[in-house]
N, C-alpha and C positions, 0 to 999 in steps of 0.2 A: 678640225680637232675641237673647235669651240662647240660645235653641234653634237659631237659624240659624247662629251662629258655629261651633259644633263641626261641624255638617254641612258648612259651607263648607270648613273645614280638612280634613275627611276627603275631600271631593270634590277639593280641590287636590292632596292626597297621592296619590290614586288616579291622577290625571292624570300625576303625575311618575314613578310607578313604570313600569318597563319591561315590555313585553309579551313573551310567549314567541315563539320563532322557529319554532314547529311542531316536527316530528320532526327531530332532528339525529342524524347518523350519525358515529361515531368508531371508527376502526380502531387498535387498540393494537399497538405494536411491543414485542418482548420486553423486560421489565424497564425500561420507561420510564413513569414515572407521568404520568397525565393527570388534569386537574381538570375537574369539572363543578360549576358554582356558580350560584346565583341569590340575589341579584344577583351580577354577575361578580366583584366584589371582596369578597364575604362572607368573613369576618365584619367586615372594616373598614367596609364599606357594608352596611346592613341594610334590610329592608322589602320586602314583596311586595303586589301588588294583588289584587283579587277576580276571580273567573271565569277564572282561569288554567288552562290544560291543556297542560302541557309534557311532552315525551317525548324521551329520548335512547336511541338504539339503539347499543349498544357491542359490538364483536366483536374477535376476535384470530385469529392464524394457527393452523393445525392443530398439535396437540401441546402447546398451552398453555391454561391456564385463567385466568379473570379473578378477581382479588381486589379487595375494596372496603374503604375506610376512610371512614366517613361522620361528619359533624358537621352539626347542624341545630337550628333553633328554629322552632316553629310552634304554632298554637292548634288547637282541636278542629274548626274550620271548614276545615282543610287536610288533605290526604291524601297520603301517600307510598306508592308501590308499587315493589318491586324484584323483577323477574321473571327467570327464565331459561328457555331452551328455544325451539326454532324453531317447533314446531307447537302444543304445549300450553303455555300460560304458567302457570308454577308459582311461587308466591311463595317467595322464598329464605329470608328471615330476618325473624322477628317483632320483632327489635330496633328496626327502623326504623319509626317511627310517630308519630302526633300524639295529644294535645298534649304538647309537651316544651319547657320554657323553655331548656334546653340539652341537646340530645340527642346521645348518642355511644354507641358499642358498645365493650365492653371489649377485644375482639380484632378483628383484621382478618377480615372476612367472606370465607370461601372459597366461591365459587359452584359450583365443580366443573364449570363450563361455559365454552365459548368464545364464547358469545353471550348477552347479557343486555339487559333493557329497564328503564329507570328512568322512572317516571311521577310527576308532581307536579301536584296539582289544588288549587284554592282556591275558596271561595265568599264570602270576606270578606277585606278587607285587614288586614295586621298590620305595623306599622312596625318592629317588633323582630324580624321573622322572616327566614328565609332558610336556605340550606344550602350545604354544600361537600362533595362526594363525590370522593374520590381513587381512581382505578382503576389497576391494573397487571396486565400479562400475565405469568404465571409458568409455568415448566415443569411439566407434569403429574407427572412422576416426582419424588418428594421424595427428597432426599438426607439421610437421618437420621444419617448418619455422615460423618466427614471423614477423608480420607486424609492422614496426616502426611507432610510434605516432598513433596507432589505438585508436579511441575514443570509450569508453564503457559507457553505461548509467546504473547507479546503481539503482536498484528497490528493492522492499520488498522481491522478490524471489531471492535467491542467484545466482550469476553468477560466472564464474571461469576463472582464468588466469593460464595457465600451461606452463611449460618449453617445448621447442620444442622436440617432440617425446615422451613425458611422456607416460608410465613409463619406456621406454627405456632410455639409457644414452643420455644426451643432447650433442650436438656437441660442439667442442672447438671454442674459439674465436668468440663468437656471442655477439651481443648487441641488446637487444629488449627493446622496451618501449611502454607503454600503458597509455592513459589518461582516468581516471575514473571520470565521471561527475555525480554529484548527486544534485537533487533539495531538499535541506534540509529545510523543513518547521519547525515551532516551535515544539520543543520537539522531533525532529528527529535527528538521528546520522548515520554516515557512519561507517560500521563495516568491518574490514579486519580480516581474520584468515587463517592460513595455514592448509590445510587438509592433506598435506604430504610435507616433506622437507628432502632432502639429497644432500647437496652441499659441495664443497671442502673448507675446512678451511685452513688458512695460519698460519704460526708461529706468525705473527702479523697481525691481522685483517682477512679479507676474500679474498681468491683468486677468487672464484666464489660466487656471491651474488645476492640477491634480495634487491632493495632499494625502500622504500616507503617514499615519501615526508612527512615531519613532524613526521615521526616515527623513521626511521633509516635503517641500513643494516642488513641483516639476512643471515647466512650461517651455518646452523646446519648440523653436520656430525656425527649423532648418530642414532643407530638403533631404539631408542625409538621415533624418530620423523617421521619414515617412516609409511605412511598410518595412521597417528594419528593426530587429530585436536589439534591445539595450542590454547593458550589463545587469547582472543579477543583484537583487537586494535581499539579504538574508536577515530574517527576524526570528527571535525566540518567543515572541508574544503569542498567546493562545487566542486573543481577541484583538483584531486590528481594524481600525476605522479608516475607510477610504472616502474622500470627498472630491467632488468636481464642482467648480464654481466658474461661471462666465459673466462678463459684464455686458454693457449694452452696445459695445462697439464691434470691432472686427471679430469674425469667427472662422476657424480653420476646419480641416477635416476631422479633428478630434484625436482620440486615442483608443488604443486597445491595450488593456493591462491584464496580463496573465498572472495567475497565482496557483500554487500547488505545494504539496508537502514532499520533501525529498530526504532520503537518508544521507546523513553527513558521514563520509568515510572516516573511520577511526584512525587517527594519526599514530604511527608506530615509530618510536625513537629507540635507538640502541647505543648504549655507552660502551666504550672500549678503554680500559679493560672492563669486562662484563661483570666481574665480581669484586667484592671489597678487597682493598689492598692495604698493606702495612709496610711503611718505609721509615728509615731513620732521618732525623733532621740533617739538613745540608745536602740531601740528595735531590735529584731532578724528578719532578712529577709532570706527567703529560696525560691529559684526559681528552678523549675525542667523543663527540656526539654526532650521530648520523641519522638523517631521515630515511627510513627504509621504504616508505610508500609515498612518493611525492604527489600522487593523485589525490591524497587527502587534503591538500592545500588548494584545490581548484576554486574554492569559494572565499579564500582569504585575499584581501586587497594587497597585502604586503607582509611586513613583519620579518623578524629574524629569530634565529636560535639564541636563547639567552642562558646564562649561567647563574646559579644561585648557590650560596654556601650557608647552610643552616637557616634557610628561609630568607636571606638577604641577597639582593642582586650584586653580582661582581661586575664592576665597571671596567671599561677598557683602560682607564688611566690608573688602575690599581697596580699592585706588585705582580699581577699575573699578566702573561702575554696571551691575547685572544686573537686568533685568526679564524675568519668565517668565510665560507663559500655559500652557494645557493642551497646545498644539501647537507653540509656538515660544518662543525665548528670545533676548534681545538683550544684547550685551556692548558697553559704551561707555566711552570715556575722553576727557575734554575736551582734555587736553594730553599727548600721548605723548612719551616720552623714548627715548633710544637703547636703554635696558635693556628696552624693550617689544618689541623685535624678537624674532621667534621663530615657532614653529609653534603655531597656535591650533587646538584640537581640540574638537569637540562630540560628546557621546555621551549615552546614556540610562542612568541609574543602575541600573535594575532589569531591563533587557533581558538575557536570559541569555547571548547571544552578543556578541562584540566587533564592534559596528557603529558607525561614526563617520564624520565628514567633517571635513576640516581644510584650512586654507590657511596660507601663509607670509606674514608681515608683515615688511617691511624698513623700519626707521626710520633716516633719514640726518640728519646734522648740517647745519643751514643754514650756508652759507659766506658770507664777506663779499662775495665775488663771487657773483653770481646763478648758482645751479646750472642747468645746461642741462637742460631737460625739454620734453616735448611737452604742450601745454596741453589741458585738457578741451574736447572739441568734438563736435558732431553731424555725422556724415558717413555717407552711404549708409544713412540711417535707423537708424544705430547710435550710441549715446552712448558715445564713447571717453573713459575716465577719464584724468586726467593721470598720466604715468609718466616715469621718469628716462630720459634719452637713452641709446641703446644697448641698450634692452630691447624685448621684444615684448609687446604687449597681447593679451588674449583676451577676447572678448565673445560673447554669444549672437547668433545670426543675426537679421536684421531680422524684423519681424512677418510671419507667414504663411510663414516659412521655417524649416527644421530644420537644426541643426548648430551648429558653432562657427566664428566668424570671428576672424582674427588680423590684427594690423597692427604694423609695425615702426616704432619711433621712432629715427631715425638719430642719429649722434653730434653732429650740429649742432642737434638738437632740432626736427627737422622730420618731421612725419608722412609716411610713404610711403603708397602706395596699399594699401588693405586686401586681404587674401587671402580671397575668398569661395568658394573652390573646394569647401569642405566644406558649403556651404549649399545645400540643395535646396528649390526653390520648390514650395510646396503647389499653387499654381495651375498650375505647369508639369506637376506629377505628375498632377493631375486632368485637365488638357487632353490630356496625351500618353498616359495609361495605356490608353485605348481603342485607340489606334493601336499601342501597344506590345503589347497582348494580341493584336491581329491579326497582328503580325509573329511573335510566339511561336507562334501557331496555325499559321502557314504553315511555319515551320522545323521544326515537330514532325511534318510530313507524312511518311508512310511512304516516299514517293518520294525523300526526302532521306537514307535510311538509308546508302547508299554514301558520300555526302558526309560524313556524321557519322563514319563509319569512317575516312575519309581525314584528317579534322580530328584525330581521336583519335590516329592514327598519327604525324602530322607535328608536332602542337603539344601533345599530352597534355591538351588541353582539349576533351573530348567533351561528351556530354549532361549529365554531372555538373556541368559549368560552368554550363549553362543552369539546372539545378535550384538551384544555389547562388545565382545572381543573382535567380531568382524569390523565393527566401527573403529575400534582401536587400531586394528591392522590398516584400515583405510587411512587414518590420520598419520600413521608411521610412513606409509607409502607416499602420501602427499608431501611430507616434509623432506623427502629425498631430493637431492640435487640432480640425480641421474635417473630419470623416470623413463621407462620404455613402455610403449603401448602394449597392453596385455588383454587378451580375451580368453575367458574360460566358459565353456558351454557344457555343463554336466547334466546329469539326469534330473537332479533335484534343485539345482540353482545355476544361474548364469551371471557372469561378472564381466565388466569392461573397465579398464583403466586407460584413459586417453587424455588428450589435450585439446582445447578449443579456445577461440577468442570470443568471449561471452557476449560482447557488444556487437558482434557481426554474424555469428553462426547459431548460437544456442546449442542445446543438447537434445538428441533424440535417442532413446534407448528402450528396447533393443533396436539395432540398426536394421530396419526392414529392407533397406535398399540393397544390402548385400546378402542377407539371410533368407529373404522371402520376396524376391523381386516380382513375383506374380501376384502379390497380395498388396492391397492398398493400406494406407495408415488406418483408415476407419475399420477395415476388416481384421486388422491384427488383434490378437487375443488381448494381451495386457502390455502396456507400454507407458512410458513417461515422456513428456515433451516440455523442456524448459526453453521458452522463447528467448531471443536475444534481449539482454537486460539494458535498459536505458541508463545513460550517465554512469556506466561502470568503467573500471579500468580497461584500457585497451591491451594490456599485457596478456599473453597466453597463460591460461590457468589449467591445472590438472583436475580431473574429477574421477571418482570411483562410483559406478552405478551397478546395482545388484538387483536381481529378481529372484526371490525365493519361491519355488514352485510348490513345495510340499510343507513349508513351515506352518501354514495355516492349520494343518492337521495336528501339529504338535504344540504350538503356542497357545497359551490360555487366552480367554476372551474377556478378562477383567477389564473394566473401563470405569472412568469417572464421569460418564454421561449421566445427566440428570434423569431420574426415572420417577414416575408418579408412585407415591407410597400407597401400597395396598397389601392386604393379607395374602400371603403366598403359602400354599400347602405343599406337601411333598409331591402330590400328584400333578400340581401345576407348575412347580419350580422348573422342571425340565423344559416345559413349553415356553417359559418366560426367558430362557437363557439367550444371550446374543450369540450369533454364529458368524465366524470368519468365513466369508463366502468368496474369497478371491486369493490370488497370489499376492505376495508382499513385495513392494517396490522400495528401493533405498537409493538415495543420491547424496554424496558427500563431495564438496568442492574444496579447492585449495584456499579460496578466499571465503570468509564467513559473511555471507549475504544476510544482513539483519532482516531485510524485508525485500521480497521478490516482487518486481513489477516489470512486465506483466507476470502474473502468478504462474506457478508450476502446474501443468495440466497432467492428470493421471487418468488413464483409461483402464478399467478393470473388467475383465470378462468373468461373469458369474460361474463358479464351479458347479453349483446346483441351481438349475434354472426353474425348479419346481417350487422354490420357497416363495410364499406369498407374504414376504416380510418387508419391512421398511429398510432401505439402504441408508447407511450413515458413513460419511467420509471421516476417517480417523488417522491419527499418527501416533507412534509409540513414544511415550514419555518415560525416559530412563530414570527420572527422579522418583516418580511414583510407581514405576513398573506397571503402567496401565495404558490402555488406549484412551486418546483424548481427541475431542472435536476441535480444539483450539487451533485457529489459523487455517482451517480447512472448511470448504463449503461444497455442497452438492450442486453440480452444474446441470446434469441430466441423468436420467436412469430409465431403464426398461427391464424386461424379463431377462435379457441376455447380458447386458453390460451396464456399468455406471461410470460416469465421467465426473471427476473431482477436480477442484482447484485449490491449491494451498500456497500460502505466502512465505513458507520457510522450508528448510531441508531436513529430512530425517527418514524414518521408515514409515511407509504408508500402506493402508489396506482399506477394505470396506467391511463394516459390521452389518449383519442383517438382524434387525430387531423384529420380534413377532408382531404382526399386524393386529391391532385391536380397533374395532369400529368406534369404540368410545373415544380413543385418542385421535384417530384419523378424522372423525367427523366433528370433533369438538369445535373447531373454528367455524365451520359452515353452519352448525346448529346455533352457535352463539350469534352469528350474523342474522340468520333467519328470525331468531327470537327477538333480537334488537329491532329489526324492521317491523315485525308484527306488533311489538309493544308500543313503538313510536306511533304507528298508525292508529292503534286503539286509543292511546292517550289523546292524540290530535282530534279525532272525531268525538270522543267523549267530552273533551273540553268545549268543542264547538256546540255540541248538544246542550251543555250546561249554560253557555252564553246565550244561546237562542231562547232558552226557557227563562232566563233572568230578564232579558230584554222585553219579553212579552208576558211577564209574570202577572201583572194586574188583570189580564184578560183570561188567564188559564189557571189561576190559583185554585188548587183542590188537593185532596189527600193523596190521590194517585201521583200527582206531579211532585209533591213533597217527597214521597217515597223514591221517585225516579231521581231527584236531585241528590238525595242521600246515597243512592246506588252509584251515581256518577262520581261523587266525592270519594267514596271508599274505594272504588275501582281505580281512579287516578292515583290516589295515595299508594295503593298496593303496587301498581305498575312502576311508579317512580322509585319507590323503595327497592323494588326487585332489580331494576336495571342499574341502580346506583350502588347498591350495597350487597348484592348477592355473592360477589367474589371475595368478600372480606372473611376469609376462612382462617387467617393467622391467629386472630384473637378469639379464643374459644367462647368466652363469656359474651363478647359482642356478637359473635355468630349466632349463639342461642337466642339472644335478645331480638335480633333482626328476624330470625325464623319465626319466633313467637308473634311478633307484630304483623308480619305478612300473613301468617295463619289467621290471626284475629281479623284483619281487614277483609280477607277473602270470605270468612264466615259471615261478617256483616253484609257483604255484597250479596251472598246467597240468601240471607234472611230477607233483605230488601226485595230481592226478586220474588221470594215466596209471598211477601206482603202484597206486592203489586198483583201477583196472581190471584190472591184471595179477593182483592178489590174488584178485579175484572170478572172473577167468577160470580161474585155477589151482584155486580152491576148488569151482567149480560145473561149468564146461564140461568140464575135463580129467577130472573124476571119472568121467564116463561112458565114457571111452575108455582112460584109463591111470591106474587107481587107485593103482598103485605110485608113479608120477611125482608125483601130487598129494599123496599122504601124505608123500613124501620132501621136497616143497617146503614143506609146512606144519610138518614136524618140527623145522625149524631156522629161527630168526628172521633175516630178511634186511632188516628195516625200516631198519637203520642204513645199509645201502648206498643205499637209495632216498632217505633224508633227506640223506645226504652228496652224492648225485648232484644233488639238487634245489637245496639251499642253497649248496653250494660250487661246483658246476660253472657255474652261471649268474652267479655273482659274477665269475669270470674273464671270462665272455663279455661282460658289460655293461661291465667296465673296458676290455676290448679295443675295444669299440664307441666308448666315450667318448674314447679316446686316438687310435685309428687312423682310425675312420670318424666324425670329429667332426661332419660335416654331417648325419648321420642324425638326431641329436638336435637340432641347431641349427635344422633346417627344421621 
């Protein structure tokens, strides 16, 4: 019996240990630590069974290597192998092996490979065994030095600051600094987080440290912080300085600091009652405030919901009773007085932006004569609270309806009929939306184009009015609590109402998997693809997606795109018009995404493939009723289709702008001109310097003319490349044009003067030696210089004053 009990205990232990899941594959993203552990919570949970054969295949993207930091415990009956290579498996490091009661490696293992294999085998159980390997993908090129005051631009995609030589030990006595610049718009924040940290601590403070302005100094010297992501640090600063300082003693593996810009979810608070209330003194008042979207607090360290009355905090030891939970708080008082009248506001103490909800409470004195009021009652499936005569009550619409209902209590204390005009029945919407879609499909027919033009001319409510109402319908549908998946595929437009988990699946519309299974995504005509959004709520959201197939034939092409000012005649106006050359895509979601990352991808098939026009990605601006480029960019285009990327949601299309060689070739011509001018200036200056250095040996009239030519040519070129774009100031533009004109005339005159000298020196010598010698015996260079520099000064001044339009044009 004594021998059976230990065997039974071992048998039960083996049964409780987890088995391996076979070969598991992990793809590492740059500078994001991944953990491989057995058991999964090692070292908190320990123990492995017998006959295990576990493998993990780990890889990363091109240009990056994998580094490893292991911890383990095992006996001689277990075996670890860490390999790299795709064809020939080669063991990486002899540090990892068994038996070890507490195994670790002194430094981070650098594999030098983008693909590795970890294998773990056992032949007997060990209740104290297990392992945890942390992996990270790091850039192949090591930065052993740091550039002081290097400026880095923070964007939505994370960027990284690393210690010199990471993951190798950083050098001693270094001082590095970086300036992180971020354009923080409304509701955006700058995020810092360590992806790995192992720095020398001191007895007091830090010996080696990373300092982040407005945050503090950091020097973690713990195994738990190696290749592991820290808590986020949130800043509102647009410019942040990051410093790294090390002394002359010990150095560790260093740090990886990630920084990026992220949208802060807008906190939504809701008070109950939702509308202003009026009660008599001595009655009970109870107000409740609830957080409607807890995910908005993911970046807050703590904090609570707080109450304020007329701008002053209500403390827990006041006459009010305050009860608070994680997501709501209740303010109550058993007997209110006149002094309790005021504005009651609820907010969150640690939320960085000012978000709150409030209501007004009016407390009236009870009179000896009964005050006239409308009593609390149930009417039209709405509970109407008691209010004072002569006021209007507001309540939520009845069940399965959306909106706000109002009801007036007249001066005699009698309720009048409620106003339900703002209440929309969900049942009515569900029953009528199919018929509504059919109507929309019919009015979008191309045969109605002339009718739409007449409507636009007479009422100023054209096809844009239809789009706006379709958007309103989408918003109404998204507010419904009972949403059913709906698909409508008409002749002129297609619509889908569905639900998705945006951080896991994303949105693809139209759904080609069901409608066109024999067609790939790239071959599909026009579609939108919203990738899964990072750091968004994990709750299921509803979306409405629409594709208008014929609306481009009806909708006008007005846009606020910047166009070069030029004279347009009636004959050329038609040729200069922008053309809608695609179907129109629309996407509306239940949650208002301020900024999409990754962006929304839209693929448009060109309706007319013969246009030799420039494609422009645009979205419809309901405020200006025009197409706008804001928030969209062109990803790729060819004769058949255009791919756009946009960071917001609305209605999208592509405009085709007439191609003009002047516009398209402007940048290339500017570049060629700049290169040519720089080369000319460089060699002209070189010629000038050579002549000056050898002047005492070559001084003559011809070379004096040549130096003047070089000087005028350099001045004209420098003025041309530095000031030729100054067209905003008309007077300055005319002056610059006149000076350039003058300098080029001087240059040409100097060339003519040199030609005369060479003609007299060479050609005339053969025919009239006496004339040539007489010409060279006396210097006439001052006449040429006076004729060039002085003569054309008067000429250009005359042009500027008399023939003003010559330079103005």
